C-alpha positions as CSV (number, residue, x, y, z in Angstrom):
1,X,0.0,0.0,0.0
2,X,1.1,3.6,-0.7
3,X,1.3,4.5,3.0
4,X,3.9,1.8,3.6
5,X,6.4,3.7,1.4
6,X,6.5,6.4,4.1
7,X,5.9,4.5,7.3
8,X,8.2,1.5,6.9
9,X,11.4,3.5,6.2
10,X,11.0,5.7,9.3
11,X,12.4,3.3,11.9
12,X,15.4,2.5,9.7
13,X,16.1,6.2,9.0
14,X,15.9,7.2,12.6
15,X,18.2,4.3,13.6
16,X,20.6,4.9,10.7
17,X,21.0,8.6,11.2
18,X,21.2,8.4,15.0
19,X,23.9,5.7,15.0
20,X,25.7,7.5,12.2
21,X,26.0,10.8,14.1
22,X,26.6,9.0,17.4
23,X,29.6,7.2,15.8
24,X,31.1,10.5,14.6
25,X,30.8,11.9,18.2
26,X,32.1,8.7,19.8
27,X,35.1,8.6,17.5
28,X,35.9,12.3,18.1
29,X,35.9,11.6,21.9
30,X,38.1,8.6,21.5
31,X,40.6,10.7,19.6
32,X,40.8,13.4,22.3
33,X,38.1,16.0,21.4
34,X,35.3,16.5,23.9
35,X,33.3,19.0,21.8
36,X,30.6,16.5,20.7
37,X,30.3,15.1,24.2
38,X,29.9,18.6,25.7
39,X,27.1,19.3,23.2
40,X,25.3,16.1,24.3
41,X,25.8,14.2,21.0
42,X,27.1,11.0,22.5
43,X,23.6,9.5,22.9
44,X,21.3,7.2,21.1
45,X,18.4,9.7,21.5
46,X,17.3,10.5,18.0
47,X,16.1,14.0,19.1
48,X,19.7,15.0,19.6
49,X,20.7,14.1,16.1
50,X,17.7,14.4,13.7
51,X,17.0,17.5,11.7
52,X,13.3,17.6,11.0
53,X,13.6,19.3,7.6
54,X,16.3,16.8,6.6
55,X,14.1,13.9,7.7
56,X,11.2,15.2,5.6
57,X,13.5,15.5,2.6
58,X,14.8,12.0,3.1
59,X,11.2,10.6,3.2
60,X,9.8,12.6,0.3
61,X,12.8,13.3,-2.0
62,X,15.1,10.3,-1.2
63,X,17.9,12.4,0.2
64,X,18.3,14.3,3.5
65,X,20.5,15.1,6.4
66,X,20.9,15.0,10.2
67,X,22.5,17.6,12.5
68,X,26.2,17.5,11.8
69,X,28.5,16.6,14.7
70,X,31.0,19.3,15.5
71,X,34.6,18.8,16.5
72,X,37.7,20.9,17.2
73,X,40.7,19.9,15.0
74,X,43.1,21.6,17.4
75,X,42.1,19.2,20.2
76,X,42.9,16.1,18.1
77,X,46.1,14.3,18.6
78,X,46.8,13.9,14.8
79,X,44.4,16.3,13.1
80,X,44.9,15.2,9.5
81,X,44.5,11.5,10.3
82,X,41.9,11.9,13.0
83,X,39.5,14.0,10.8
84,X,39.4,11.1,8.3
85,X,38.7,8.6,11.1
86,X,35.9,10.7,12.5
87,X,34.4,11.1,9.0
88,X,34.7,7.3,8.3
89,X,33.1,6.3,11.6
90,X,29.6,7.4,10.4
91,X,29.4,5.5,7.1
92,X,31.0,2.4,8.6
93,X,28.4,2.3,11.4
94,X,25.7,2.3,8.6
95,X,27.4,-0.6,6.9
96,X,27.4,-2.6,10.1
97,X,23.7,-1.8,10.6
98,X,22.9,-2.8,7.0
99,X,24.6,-6.2,7.6
100,X,22.7,-6.7,10.8
101,X,19.3,-5.9,9.3
102,X,20.0,-8.1,6.3
103,X,21.0,-11.0,8.4
104,X,18.0,-10.6,10.6
105,X,15.7,-10.6,7.6
106,X,17.4,-13.8,6.4
107,X,17.0,-15.3,9.8
108,X,13.2,-14.5,9.8
109,X,12.8,-16.2,6.5
110,X,14.7,-19.2,7.7
111,X,12.5,-19.3,10.8
112,X,9.4,-19.2,8.7
113,X,10.6,-22.1,6.7
114,X,10.8,-24.1,9.9
115,X,7.3,-23.2,11.0
116,X,5.7,-25.0,8.1
117,X,1.9,-25.1,8.4
118,X,1.8,-22.5,11.1
119,X,3.1,-19.8,8.8
120,X,-0.3,-18.7,7.3
121,X,-1.5,-17.7,10.8
122,X,1.3,-15.2,11.2
123,X,1.8,-14.2,7.6
124,X,0.8,-10.5,8.0
125,X,3.1,-10.0,11.0
126,X,5.9,-12.0,9.3
127,X,5.7,-9.9,6.1
128,X,5.7,-6.6,8.0
129,X,8.7,-7.6,10.1
130,X,10.7,-8.7,7.0
131,X,9.7,-5.5,5.1
132,X,10.9,-3.4,8.1
133,X,14.2,-5.3,8.2
134,X,14.8,-5.1,4.5
135,X,14.1,-1.4,4.6
136,X,16.6,-1.1,7.4
137,X,19.2,-3.0,5.4
138,X,18.6,-1.0,2.2
139,X,18.5,2.4,3.8
140,X,21.6,1.8,5.9
141,X,23.6,0.5,3.0
142,X,22.4,3.5,1.0
143,X,23.7,5.9,3.8
144,X,27.0,4.0,3.8
145,X,27.5,4.4,0.0
146,X,26.1,7.9,-0.2
147,X,28.2,9.4,2.5
148,X,31.4,8.0,1.0
149,X,30.9,10.1,-2.1
150,X,33.9,12.6,-2.1
151,X,31.8,15.7,-2.5
152,X,31.3,18.3,0.3
153,X,29.6,18.2,2.7
154,X,29.6,14.4,2.7
155,X,32.0,12.4,4.9
156,X,33.8,11.1,1.8
157,X,35.1,14.7,1.1
158,X,36.7,14.9,4.5
159,X,38.4,11.5,4.0
160,X,39.6,12.7,0.5
161,X,40.8,16.1,1.9
162,X,42.9,14.3,4.6
163,X,44.5,12.1,2.0
164,X,45.2,14.8,-0.5
165,X,46.6,17.3,2.0
166,X,45.3,20.4,0.1
167,X,45.9,24.0,1.1
168,X,43.1,25.4,3.1
169,X,42.2,27.9,0.4
170,X,41.8,25.1,-2.1
171,X,39.6,23.1,0.3
172,X,37.4,26.2,0.9
173,X,36.9,26.6,-2.9
174,X,36.0,22.9,-3.3
175,X,33.6,23.1,-0.4
176,X,31.8,26.1,-2.0
177,X,31.4,24.3,-5.3
178,X,30.8,20.8,-3.9
179,X,27.6,21.3,-2.0
180,X,25.7,23.0,-4.9
181,X,27.0,20.4,-7.3
182,X,25.8,17.6,-5.1
183,X,22.4,19.2,-4.7
184,X,22.0,19.7,-8.4
185,X,22.9,16.0,-9.1
186,X,20.4,14.8,-6.5
187,X,17.6,17.1,-8.0
188,X,18.3,15.8,-11.5
189,X,18.2,12.2,-10.3
190,X,14.9,12.7,-8.4
191,X,13.3,14.4,-11.4
192,X,14.6,12.3,-14.2
193,X,15.4,8.6,-15.0
194,X,19.2,9.4,-15.0
195,X,21.2,7.2,-12.6
196,X,24.2,9.4,-12.0
197,X,24.8,8.0,-8.5
198,X,23.8,4.3,-8.6
199,X,23.2,4.3,-4.8
200,X,20.0,2.3,-5.0
201,X,21.3,-0.4,-7.2
202,X,24.5,-0.8,-5.1
203,X,22.4,-0.9,-1.9
204,X,20.1,-3.6,-3.2
205,X,23.2,-5.6,-4.3
206,X,24.6,-5.5,-0.8
207,X,21.2,-6.5,0.6
208,X,21.1,-9.5,-1.7
209,X,24.6,-10.5,-0.9
210,X,24.0,-10.6,2.9
211,X,20.5,-12.0,2.6
212,X,22.1,-15.1,0.9
213,X,24.5,-15.7,3.8
């Protein structure tokens, strides 16, 4: 049904974005910066991480955002390396969540095969649970892939900047150009059939891989 397109993704989005931002904050603290902790971001409370407008965009347009975790580079032990580690922590947490959701979906299907004749009595509940888990896997794999794109303000750009060791002026110019470029690409994808960033296909591929385990 049409309403399922909007209801079923919500738990996965809330979990995915919350764990993503929590992982950034936790990694920053582990590397010596207390900024995120002082701002109350080391928590699994979604209200501390979710941006309402970003959540609406994610549900309606297929892309969105959460409240970014702040950190102070001057407090990090090795700023260049540590910025990359903080950026990488978020996407990696989504990959782990995607694997967990996919394996749980596979486990549910396996459990249903053992139930035999009792399955029809619980078929509606079973289908709903599997759909929720598959949404969880697909969305989190999507967040993992999307955030590794090396365009500002995504995590992939911070990882790339750390590796390239660009001058601060050059980074600022790329940041000014990167965000509008990313937004234009996303708008074109949402309004046309062009598959510039094959995030959906890659996400479904990862889901299929881990659901076969």
